[in-house]
mmCIF file as Biopython writes it, N, C-alpha, C and O atoms, coordinates in Angstrom:
data_model
#
loop_
_atom_site.group_PDB
_atom_site.id
_atom_site.type_symbol
_atom_site.label_atom_id
_atom_site.label_alt_id
_atom_site.label_comp_id
_atom_site.label_asym_id
_atom_site.label_entity_id
_atom_site.label_seq_id
_atom_site.pdbx_PDB_ins_code
_atom_site.Cartn_x
_atom_site.Cartn_y
_atom_site.Cartn_z
_atom_site.occupancy
_atom_site.B_iso_or_equiv
_atom_site.auth_seq_id
_atom_site.auth_asym_id
_atom_site.pdbx_PDB_model_num
ATOM 1   N N  . UNK A ? 1  ? 96.970  80.734 112.842 1.0 0.0 1  A 1 
ATOM 2   C CA . UNK A ? 1  ? 97.230  81.578 113.972 1.0 0.0 1  A 1 
ATOM 3   C C  . UNK A ? 1  ? 97.464  80.738 115.237 1.0 0.0 1  A 1 
ATOM 4   O O  . UNK A ? 1  ? 98.348  81.048 116.035 1.0 0.0 1  A 1 
ATOM 5   N N  . UNK A ? 2  ? 96.673  79.684 115.412 1.0 0.0 2  A 1 
ATOM 6   C CA . UNK A ? 2  ? 96.854  78.825 116.584 1.0 0.0 2  A 1 
ATOM 7   C C  . UNK A ? 2  ? 98.143  78.020 116.486 1.0 0.0 2  A 1 
ATOM 8   O O  . UNK A ? 2  ? 98.750  77.690 117.505 1.0 0.0 2  A 1 
ATOM 9   N N  . UNK A ? 3  ? 98.560  77.706 115.272 1.0 0.0 3  A 1 
ATOM 10  C CA . UNK A ? 3  ? 99.817  76.968 115.100 1.0 0.0 3  A 1 
ATOM 11  C C  . UNK A ? 3  ? 100.996 77.821 115.562 1.0 0.0 3  A 1 
ATOM 12  O O  . UNK A ? 3  ? 101.899 77.324 116.235 1.0 0.0 3  A 1 
ATOM 13  N N  . UNK A ? 4  ? 100.987 79.100 115.202 1.0 0.0 4  A 1 
ATOM 14  C CA . UNK A ? 4  ? 102.057 79.992 115.636 1.0 0.0 4  A 1 
ATOM 15  C C  . UNK A ? 4  ? 102.044 80.160 117.155 1.0 0.0 4  A 1 
ATOM 16  O O  . UNK A ? 4  ? 103.101 80.189 117.785 1.0 0.0 4  A 1 
ATOM 17  N N  . UNK A ? 5  ? 100.852 80.270 117.745 1.0 0.0 5  A 1 
ATOM 18  C CA . UNK A ? 5  ? 100.755 80.383 119.200 1.0 0.0 5  A 1 
ATOM 19  C C  . UNK A ? 5  ? 101.283 79.113 119.867 1.0 0.0 5  A 1 
ATOM 20  O O  . UNK A ? 5  ? 101.965 79.183 120.889 1.0 0.0 5  A 1 
ATOM 21  N N  . UNK A ? 6  ? 100.969 77.957 119.289 1.0 0.0 6  A 1 
ATOM 22  C CA . UNK A ? 6  ? 101.478 76.694 119.820 1.0 0.0 6  A 1 
ATOM 23  C C  . UNK A ? 6  ? 102.990 76.609 119.736 1.0 0.0 6  A 1 
ATOM 24  O O  . UNK A ? 6  ? 103.635 76.073 120.636 1.0 0.0 6  A 1 
ATOM 25  N N  . UNK A ? 7  ? 103.559 77.136 118.660 1.0 0.0 7  A 1 
ATOM 26  C CA . UNK A ? 7  ? 105.013 77.119 118.511 1.0 0.0 7  A 1 
ATOM 27  C C  . UNK A ? 7  ? 105.680 78.013 119.553 1.0 0.0 7  A 1 
ATOM 28  O O  . UNK A ? 7  ? 106.746 77.678 120.070 1.0 0.0 7  A 1 
ATOM 29  N N  . UNK A ? 8  ? 105.058 79.142 119.858 1.0 0.0 8  A 1 
ATOM 30  C CA . UNK A ? 8  ? 105.612 80.031 120.887 1.0 0.0 8  A 1 
ATOM 31  C C  . UNK A ? 8  ? 105.572 79.347 122.245 1.0 0.0 8  A 1 
ATOM 32  O O  . UNK A ? 8  ? 106.542 79.399 123.001 1.0 0.0 8  A 1 
ATOM 33  N N  . UNK A ? 9  ? 104.455 78.711 122.551 1.0 0.0 9  A 1 
ATOM 34  C CA . UNK A ? 9  ? 104.325 78.012 123.830 1.0 0.0 9  A 1 
ATOM 35  C C  . UNK A ? 9  ? 105.313 76.856 123.908 1.0 0.0 9  A 1 
ATOM 36  O O  . UNK A ? 9  ? 105.972 76.666 124.931 1.0 0.0 9  A 1 
ATOM 37  N N  . UNK A ? 10 ? 105.417 76.082 122.827 1.0 0.0 10 A 1 
ATOM 38  C CA . UNK A ? 10 ? 106.325 74.928 122.822 1.0 0.0 10 A 1 
ATOM 39  C C  . UNK A ? 10 ? 107.776 75.357 122.998 1.0 0.0 10 A 1 
ATOM 40  O O  . UNK A ? 10 ? 108.544 74.677 123.678 1.0 0.0 10 A 1 
ATOM 41  N N  . UNK A ? 11 ? 108.158 76.474 122.396 1.0 0.0 11 A 1 
ATOM 42  C CA . UNK A ? 11 ? 109.544 76.923 122.545 1.0 0.0 11 A 1 
ATOM 43  C C  . UNK A ? 11 ? 109.835 77.383 123.970 1.0 0.0 11 A 1 
ATOM 44  O O  . UNK A ? 11 ? 110.993 77.398 124.389 1.0 0.0 11 A 1 
ATOM 45  N N  . UNK A ? 12 ? 108.805 77.756 124.716 1.0 0.0 12 A 1 
ATOM 46  C CA . UNK A ? 12 ? 109.011 78.133 126.118 1.0 0.0 12 A 1 
ATOM 47  C C  . UNK A ? 12 ? 108.939 76.933 127.052 1.0 0.0 12 A 1 
ATOM 48  O O  . UNK A ? 12 ? 109.504 76.972 128.146 1.0 0.0 12 A 1 
ATOM 49  N N  . UNK A ? 13 ? 108.261 75.876 126.646 1.0 0.0 13 A 1 
ATOM 50  C CA . UNK A ? 13 ? 108.193 74.671 127.476 1.0 0.0 13 A 1 
ATOM 51  C C  . UNK A ? 13 ? 109.418 73.790 127.236 1.0 0.0 13 A 1 
ATOM 52  O O  . UNK A ? 13 ? 110.072 73.360 128.186 1.0 0.0 13 A 1 
ATOM 53  N N  . UNK A ? 14 ? 109.727 73.523 125.966 1.0 0.0 14 A 1 
ATOM 54  C CA . UNK A ? 14 ? 110.893 72.703 125.619 1.0 0.0 14 A 1 
ATOM 55  C C  . UNK A ? 14 ? 112.069 73.626 125.304 1.0 0.0 14 A 1 
ATOM 56  O O  . UNK A ? 14 ? 112.241 74.063 124.166 1.0 0.0 14 A 1 
ATOM 57  N N  . UNK A ? 15 ? 112.867 73.914 126.318 1.0 0.0 15 A 1 
ATOM 58  C CA . UNK A ? 15 ? 113.980 74.845 126.162 1.0 0.0 15 A 1 
ATOM 59  C C  . UNK A ? 15 ? 115.286 74.091 125.948 1.0 0.0 15 A 1 
ATOM 60  O O  . UNK A ? 15 ? 115.423 72.924 126.315 1.0 0.0 15 A 1 
ATOM 61  N N  . UNK A ? 16 ? 116.236 74.791 125.347 1.0 0.0 16 A 1 
ATOM 62  C CA . UNK A ? 16 ? 117.522 74.165 125.027 1.0 0.0 16 A 1 
ATOM 63  C C  . UNK A ? 16 ? 118.313 73.773 126.274 1.0 0.0 16 A 1 
ATOM 64  O O  . UNK A ? 16 ? 119.106 72.833 126.227 1.0 0.0 16 A 1 
ATOM 65  N N  . UNK A ? 17 ? 118.108 74.479 127.388 1.0 0.0 17 A 1 
ATOM 66  C CA . UNK A ? 17 ? 118.866 74.131 128.592 1.0 0.0 17 A 1 
ATOM 67  C C  . UNK A ? 17 ? 118.332 72.880 129.275 1.0 0.0 17 A 1 
ATOM 68  O O  . UNK A ? 17 ? 118.882 72.448 130.288 1.0 0.0 17 A 1 
ATOM 69  N N  . UNK A ? 18 ? 117.282 72.298 128.741 1.0 0.0 18 A 1 
ATOM 70  C CA . UNK A ? 18 ? 116.674 71.093 129.319 1.0 0.0 18 A 1 
ATOM 71  C C  . UNK A ? 18 ? 116.937 69.851 128.459 1.0 0.0 18 A 1 
ATOM 72  O O  . UNK A ? 18 ? 116.361 68.790 128.700 1.0 0.0 18 A 1 
ATOM 73  N N  . UNK A ? 19 ? 117.809 69.991 127.455 1.0 0.0 19 A 1 
ATOM 74  C CA . UNK A ? 19 ? 118.132 68.864 126.577 1.0 0.0 19 A 1 
ATOM 75  C C  . UNK A ? 19 ? 118.789 67.746 127.363 1.0 0.0 19 A 1 
ATOM 76  O O  . UNK A ? 19 ? 119.329 68.052 128.425 1.0 0.0 19 A 1 
ATOM 77  N N  . UNK A ? 20 ? 118.802 66.519 126.971 1.0 0.0 20 A 1 
ATOM 78  C CA . UNK A ? 20 ? 118.120 65.902 125.836 1.0 0.0 20 A 1 
ATOM 79  C C  . UNK A ? 20 ? 116.771 65.287 126.205 1.0 0.0 20 A 1 
ATOM 80  O O  . UNK A ? 20 ? 115.975 64.978 125.319 1.0 0.0 20 A 1 
ATOM 81  N N  . UNK A ? 21 ? 116.504 65.106 127.489 1.0 0.0 21 A 1 
ATOM 82  C CA . UNK A ? 21 ? 115.277 64.393 127.859 1.0 0.0 21 A 1 
ATOM 83  C C  . UNK A ? 21 ? 114.105 65.317 128.153 1.0 0.0 21 A 1 
ATOM 84  O O  . UNK A ? 21 ? 112.980 64.843 128.310 1.0 0.0 21 A 1 
ATOM 85  N N  . UNK A ? 22 ? 114.338 66.610 128.230 1.0 0.0 22 A 1 
ATOM 86  C CA . UNK A ? 22 ? 113.286 67.602 128.489 1.0 0.0 22 A 1 
ATOM 87  C C  . UNK A ? 22 ? 112.457 67.253 129.720 1.0 0.0 22 A 1 
ATOM 88  O O  . UNK A ? 22 ? 111.227 67.260 129.670 1.0 0.0 22 A 1 
ATOM 89  N N  . UNK A ? 23 ? 113.135 66.947 130.823 1.0 0.0 23 A 1 
ATOM 90  C CA . UNK A ? 23 ? 112.438 66.554 132.050 1.0 0.0 23 A 1 
ATOM 91  C C  . UNK A ? 23 ? 111.497 67.666 132.525 1.0 0.0 23 A 1 
ATOM 92  O O  . UNK A ? 23 ? 110.339 67.400 132.847 1.0 0.0 23 A 1 
ATOM 93  N N  . UNK A ? 24 ? 111.983 68.896 132.568 1.0 0.0 24 A 1 
ATOM 94  C CA . UNK A ? 24 ? 111.160 70.017 133.028 1.0 0.0 24 A 1 
ATOM 95  C C  . UNK A ? 24 ? 109.965 70.240 132.093 1.0 0.0 24 A 1 
ATOM 96  O O  . UNK A ? 24 ? 108.844 70.437 132.562 1.0 0.0 24 A 1 
ATOM 97  N N  . UNK A ? 25 ? 110.193 70.212 130.794 1.0 0.0 25 A 1 
ATOM 98  C CA . UNK A ? 25 ? 109.117 70.427 129.827 1.0 0.0 25 A 1 
ATOM 99  C C  . UNK A ? 25 ? 108.058 69.341 129.889 1.0 0.0 25 A 1 
ATOM 100 O O  . UNK A ? 25 ? 106.862 69.619 129.815 1.0 0.0 25 A 1 
ATOM 101 N N  . UNK A ? 26 ? 108.510 68.100 130.026 1.0 0.0 26 A 1 
ATOM 102 C CA . UNK A ? 26 ? 107.541 67.003 130.123 1.0 0.0 26 A 1 
ATOM 103 C C  . UNK A ? 26 ? 106.729 67.088 131.408 1.0 0.0 26 A 1 
ATOM 104 O O  . UNK A ? 26 ? 105.536 66.787 131.411 1.0 0.0 26 A 1 
ATOM 105 N N  . UNK A ? 27 ? 107.367 67.495 132.496 1.0 0.0 27 A 1 
ATOM 106 C CA . UNK A ? 27 ? 106.631 67.651 133.756 1.0 0.0 27 A 1 
ATOM 107 C C  . UNK A ? 27 ? 105.618 68.789 133.660 1.0 0.0 27 A 1 
ATOM 108 O O  . UNK A ? 27 ? 104.525 68.697 134.219 1.0 0.0 27 A 1 
ATOM 109 N N  . UNK A ? 28 ? 105.974 69.854 132.956 1.0 0.0 28 A 1 
ATOM 110 C CA . UNK A ? 28 ? 105.027 70.953 132.768 1.0 0.0 28 A 1 
ATOM 111 C C  . UNK A ? 28 ? 103.817 70.490 131.966 1.0 0.0 28 A 1 
ATOM 112 O O  . UNK A ? 28 ? 102.684 70.820 132.313 1.0 0.0 28 A 1 
ATOM 113 N N  . UNK A ? 29 ? 104.042 69.737 130.908 1.0 0.0 29 A 1 
ATOM 114 C CA . UNK A ? 29 ? 102.922 69.234 130.114 1.0 0.0 29 A 1 
ATOM 115 C C  . UNK A ? 29 ? 102.095 68.223 130.891 1.0 0.0 29 A 1 
ATOM 116 O O  . UNK A ? 29 ? 100.876 68.162 130.731 1.0 0.0 29 A 1 
ATOM 117 N N  . UNK A ? 30 ? 102.748 67.432 131.731 1.0 0.0 30 A 1 
ATOM 118 C CA . UNK A ? 30 ? 102.039 66.487 132.589 1.0 0.0 30 A 1 
ATOM 119 C C  . UNK A ? 30 ? 101.124 67.240 133.555 1.0 0.0 30 A 1 
ATOM 120 O O  . UNK A ? 30 ? 99.979  66.844 133.768 1.0 0.0 30 A 1 
ATOM 121 N N  . UNK A ? 31 ? 101.632 68.322 134.136 1.0 0.0 31 A 1 
ATOM 122 C CA . UNK A ? 31 ? 100.821 69.134 135.053 1.0 0.0 31 A 1 
ATOM 123 C C  . UNK A ? 31 ? 99.665  69.803 134.320 1.0 0.0 31 A 1 
ATOM 124 O O  . UNK A ? 31 ? 98.561  69.886 134.857 1.0 0.0 31 A 1 
ATOM 125 N N  . UNK A ? 32 ? 99.903  70.278 133.105 1.0 0.0 32 A 1 
ATOM 126 C CA . UNK A ? 32 ? 98.828  70.888 132.313 1.0 0.0 32 A 1 
ATOM 127 C C  . UNK A ? 32 ? 97.752  69.858 131.997 1.0 0.0 32 A 1 
ATOM 128 O O  . UNK A ? 32 ? 96.562  70.165 132.058 1.0 0.0 32 A 1 
ATOM 129 N N  . UNK A ? 33 ? 98.161  68.639 131.660 1.0 0.0 33 A 1 
ATOM 130 C CA . UNK A ? 33 ? 97.192  67.584 131.354 1.0 0.0 33 A 1 
ATOM 131 C C  . UNK A ? 33 ? 96.342  67.250 132.575 1.0 0.0 33 A 1 
ATOM 132 O O  . UNK A ? 33 ? 95.126  67.102 132.453 1.0 0.0 33 A 1 
ATOM 133 N N  . UNK A ? 34 ? 96.962  67.127 133.755 1.0 0.0 34 A 1 
ATOM 134 C CA . UNK A ? 34 ? 96.199  66.838 134.978 1.0 0.0 34 A 1 
ATOM 135 C C  . UNK A ? 34 ? 95.289  68.006 135.344 1.0 0.0 34 A 1 
ATOM 136 O O  . UNK A ? 34 ? 94.167  67.801 135.808 1.0 0.0 34 A 1 
ATOM 137 N N  . UNK A ? 35 ? 95.769  69.224 135.136 1.0 0.0 35 A 1 
ATOM 138 C CA . UNK A ? 35 ? 94.931  70.393 135.391 1.0 0.0 35 A 1 
ATOM 139 C C  . UNK A ? 35 ? 93.725  70.432 134.472 1.0 0.0 35 A 1 
ATOM 140 O O  . UNK A ? 35 ? 92.623  70.783 134.894 1.0 0.0 35 A 1 
ATOM 141 N N  . UNK A ? 36 ? 93.936  70.071 133.216 1.0 0.0 36 A 1 
ATOM 142 C CA . UNK A ? 36 ? 92.826  70.021 132.263 1.0 0.0 36 A 1 
ATOM 143 C C  . UNK A ? 36 ? 91.822  68.948 132.651 1.0 0.0 36 A 1 
ATOM 144 O O  . UNK A ? 36 ? 90.613  69.156 132.551 1.0 0.0 36 A 1 
ATOM 145 N N  . UNK A ? 37 ? 92.322  67.804 133.094 1.0 0.0 37 A 1 
ATOM 146 C CA . UNK A ? 37 ? 91.430  66.734 133.534 1.0 0.0 37 A 1 
ATOM 147 C C  . UNK A ? 37 ? 90.593  67.194 134.725 1.0 0.0 37 A 1 
ATOM 148 O O  . UNK A ? 37 ? 89.393  66.924 134.785 1.0 0.0 37 A 1 
ATOM 149 N N  . UNK A ? 38 ? 91.219  67.881 135.663 1.0 0.0 38 A 1 
ATOM 150 C CA . UNK A ? 38 ? 90.483  68.418 136.806 1.0 0.0 38 A 1 
ATOM 151 C C  . UNK A ? 38 ? 89.418  69.413 136.382 1.0 0.0 38 A 1 
ATOM 152 O O  . UNK A ? 38 ? 88.307  69.400 136.911 1.0 0.0 38 A 1 
ATOM 153 N N  . UNK A ? 39 ? 89.751  70.278 135.426 1.0 0.0 39 A 1 
ATOM 154 C CA . UNK A ? 39 ? 88.777  71.254 134.936 1.0 0.0 39 A 1 
ATOM 155 C C  . UNK A ? 39 ? 87.604  70.561 134.252 1.0 0.0 39 A 1 
ATOM 156 O O  . UNK A ? 39 ? 86.458  70.984 134.407 1.0 0.0 39 A 1 
ATOM 157 N N  . UNK A ? 40 ? 87.881  69.507 133.501 1.0 0.0 40 A 1 
ATOM 158 C CA . UNK A ? 40 ? 86.813  68.755 132.835 1.0 0.0 40 A 1 
ATOM 159 C C  . UNK A ? 40 ? 85.901  68.106 133.859 1.0 0.0 40 A 1 
ATOM 160 O O  . UNK A ? 40 ? 84.678  68.157 133.724 1.0 0.0 40 A 1 
ATOM 161 N N  . UNK A ? 41 ? 86.484  67.496 134.881 1.0 0.0 41 A 1 
ATOM 162 C CA . UNK A ? 41 ? 85.671  66.841 135.912 1.0 0.0 41 A 1 
ATOM 163 C C  . UNK A ? 41 ? 84.844  67.850 136.701 1.0 0.0 41 A 1 
ATOM 164 O O  . UNK A ? 41 ? 83.678  67.591 137.000 1.0 0.0 41 A 1 
ATOM 165 N N  . UNK A ? 42 ? 85.426  68.988 137.039 1.0 0.0 42 A 1 
ATOM 166 C CA . UNK A ? 42 ? 84.669  70.019 137.744 1.0 0.0 42 A 1 
ATOM 167 C C  . UNK A ? 42 ? 83.533  70.569 136.884 1.0 0.0 42 A 1 
ATOM 168 O O  . UNK A ? 42 ? 82.450  70.855 137.396 1.0 0.0 42 A 1 
ATOM 169 N N  . UNK A ? 43 ? 83.769  70.716 135.599 1.0 0.0 43 A 1 
ATOM 170 C CA . UNK A ? 43 ? 82.723  71.178 134.694 1.0 0.0 43 A 1 
ATOM 171 C C  . UNK A ? 43 ? 81.596  70.163 134.618 1.0 0.0 43 A 1 
ATOM 172 O O  . UNK A ? 43 ? 80.425  70.543 134.605 1.0 0.0 43 A 1 
ATOM 173 N N  . UNK A ? 44 ? 81.925  68.891 134.570 1.0 0.0 44 A 1 
ATOM 174 C CA . UNK A ? 44 ? 80.911  67.829 134.537 1.0 0.0 44 A 1 
ATOM 175 C C  . UNK A ? 44 ? 80.060  67.860 135.803 1.0 0.0 44 A 1 
ATOM 176 O O  . UNK A ? 44 ? 78.834  67.777 135.735 1.0 0.0 44 A 1 
ATOM 177 N N  . UNK A ? 45 ? 80.714  67.979 136.956 1.0 0.0 45 A 1 
ATOM 178 C CA . UNK A ? 45 ? 79.980  68.043 138.227 1.0 0.0 45 A 1 
ATOM 179 C C  . UNK A ? 45 ? 79.081  69.270 138.255 1.0 0.0 45 A 1 
ATOM 180 O O  . UNK A ? 45 ? 77.942  69.194 138.717 1.0 0.0 45 A 1 
ATOM 181 N N  . UNK A ? 46 ? 79.579  70.396 137.767 1.0 0.0 46 A 1 
ATOM 182 C CA . UNK A ? 46 ? 78.768  71.619 137.727 1.0 0.0 46 A 1 
ATOM 183 C C  . UNK A ? 46 ? 77.541  71.441 136.841 1.0 0.0 46 A 1 
ATOM 184 O O  . UNK A ? 46 ? 76.439  71.836 137.224 1.0 0.0 46 A 1 
ATOM 185 N N  . UNK A ? 47 ? 77.717  70.855 135.668 1.0 0.0 47 A 1 
ATOM 186 C CA . UNK A ? 47 ? 76.577  70.659 134.761 1.0 0.0 47 A 1 
ATOM 187 C C  . UNK A ? 47 ? 75.556  69.689 135.343 1.0 0.0 47 A 1 
ATOM 188 O O  . UNK A ? 47 ? 74.353  69.895 135.185 1.0 0.0 47 A 1 
ATOM 189 N N  . UNK A ? 48 ? 76.013  68.644 136.009 1.0 0.0 48 A 1 
ATOM 190 C CA . UNK A ? 48 ? 75.080  67.712 136.652 1.0 0.0 48 A 1 
ATOM 191 C C  . UNK A ? 48 ? 74.289  68.444 137.731 1.0 0.0 48 A 1 
ATOM 192 O O  . UNK A ? 48 ? 73.068  68.307 137.806 1.0 0.0 48 A 1 
ATOM 193 N N  . UNK A ? 49 ? 74.976  69.217 138.564 1.0 0.0 49 A 1 
ATOM 194 C CA . UNK A ? 49 ? 74.304  69.986 139.616 1.0 0.0 49 A 1 
ATOM 195 C C  . UNK A ? 49 ? 73.329  70.990 139.021 1.0 0.0 49 A 1 
ATOM 196 O O  . UNK A ? 49 ? 72.218  71.153 139.524 1.0 0.0 49 A 1 
ATOM 197 N N  . UNK A ? 50 ? 73.737  71.657 137.961 1.0 0.0 50 A 1 
ATOM 198 C CA . UNK A ? 50 ? 72.886  72.671 137.317 1.0 0.0 50 A 1 
ATOM 199 C C  . UNK A ? 50 ? 71.634  72.033 136.722 1.0 0.0 50 A 1 
ATOM 200 O O  . UNK A ? 50 ? 70.546  72.597 136.839 1.0 0.0 50 A 1 
ATOM 201 N N  . UNK A ? 51 ? 71.765  70.883 136.094 1.0 0.0 51 A 1 
ATOM 202 C CA . UNK A ? 51 ? 70.608  70.196 135.519 1.0 0.0 51 A 1 
ATOM 203 C C  . UNK A ? 51 ? 69.658  69.708 136.601 1.0 0.0 51 A 1 
ATOM 204 O O  . UNK A ? 51 ? 68.440  69.761 136.427 1.0 0.0 51 A 1 
ATOM 205 N N  . UNK A ? 52 ? 70.202  69.231 137.720 1.0 0.0 52 A 1 
ATOM 206 C CA . UNK A ? 52 ? 69.336  68.783 138.812 1.0 0.0 52 A 1 
ATOM 207 C C  . UNK A ? 52 ? 68.570  69.954 139.415 1.0 0.0 52 A 1 
ATOM 208 O O  . UNK A ? 52 ? 67.394  69.817 139.754 1.0 0.0 52 A 1 
ATOM 209 N N  . UNK A ? 53 ? 69.223  71.098 139.549 1.0 0.0 53 A 1 
ATOM 210 C CA . UNK A ? 53 ? 68.539  72.252 140.135 1.0 0.0 53 A 1 
ATOM 211 C C  . UNK A ? 53 ? 67.478  72.813 139.189 1.0 0.0 53 A 1 
ATOM 212 O O  . UNK A ? 53 ? 66.484  73.368 139.656 1.0 0.0 53 A 1 
ATOM 213 N N  . UNK A ? 54 ? 67.656  72.687 137.904 1.0 0.0 54 A 1 
ATOM 214 C CA . UNK A ? 54 ? 66.634  73.131 136.948 1.0 0.0 54 A 1 
ATOM 215 C C  . UNK A ? 54 ? 65.455  72.175 136.902 1.0 0.0 54 A 1 
ATOM 216 O O  . UNK A ? 54 ? 64.330  72.580 136.611 1.0 0.0 54 A 1 
ATOM 217 N N  . UNK A ? 55 ? 65.713  70.912 137.188 1.0 0.0 55 A 1 
ATOM 218 C CA . UNK A ? 55 ? 64.653  69.906 137.133 1.0 0.0 55 A 1 
ATOM 219 C C  . UNK A ? 55 ? 63.670  70.007 138.285 1.0 0.0 55 A 1 
ATOM 220 O O  . UNK A ? 55 ? 62.570  69.458 138.209 1.0 0.0 55 A 1 
ATOM 221 N N  . UNK A ? 56 ? 64.045  70.692 139.336 1.0 0.0 56 A 1 
ATOM 222 C CA . UNK A ? 56 ? 63.172  70.779 140.515 1.0 0.0 56 A 1 
ATOM 223 C C  . UNK A ? 56 ? 62.076  71.781 140.358 1.0 0.0 56 A 1 
ATOM 224 O O  . UNK A ? 56 ? 61.268  71.959 141.270 1.0 0.0 56 A 1 
#
């Protein structure tokens, strides 16, 4: 089920009008990767803060 969902997403990111280098699609994936990194870092900061507040 996740493979089919990934194929739908990929077909919308890598479109035929962006051939051959897929500049737009690669930039979208680059932005998603940076957004994910930001979410991971914010989650880490939240967990550190939450653990410190429980320790008091």
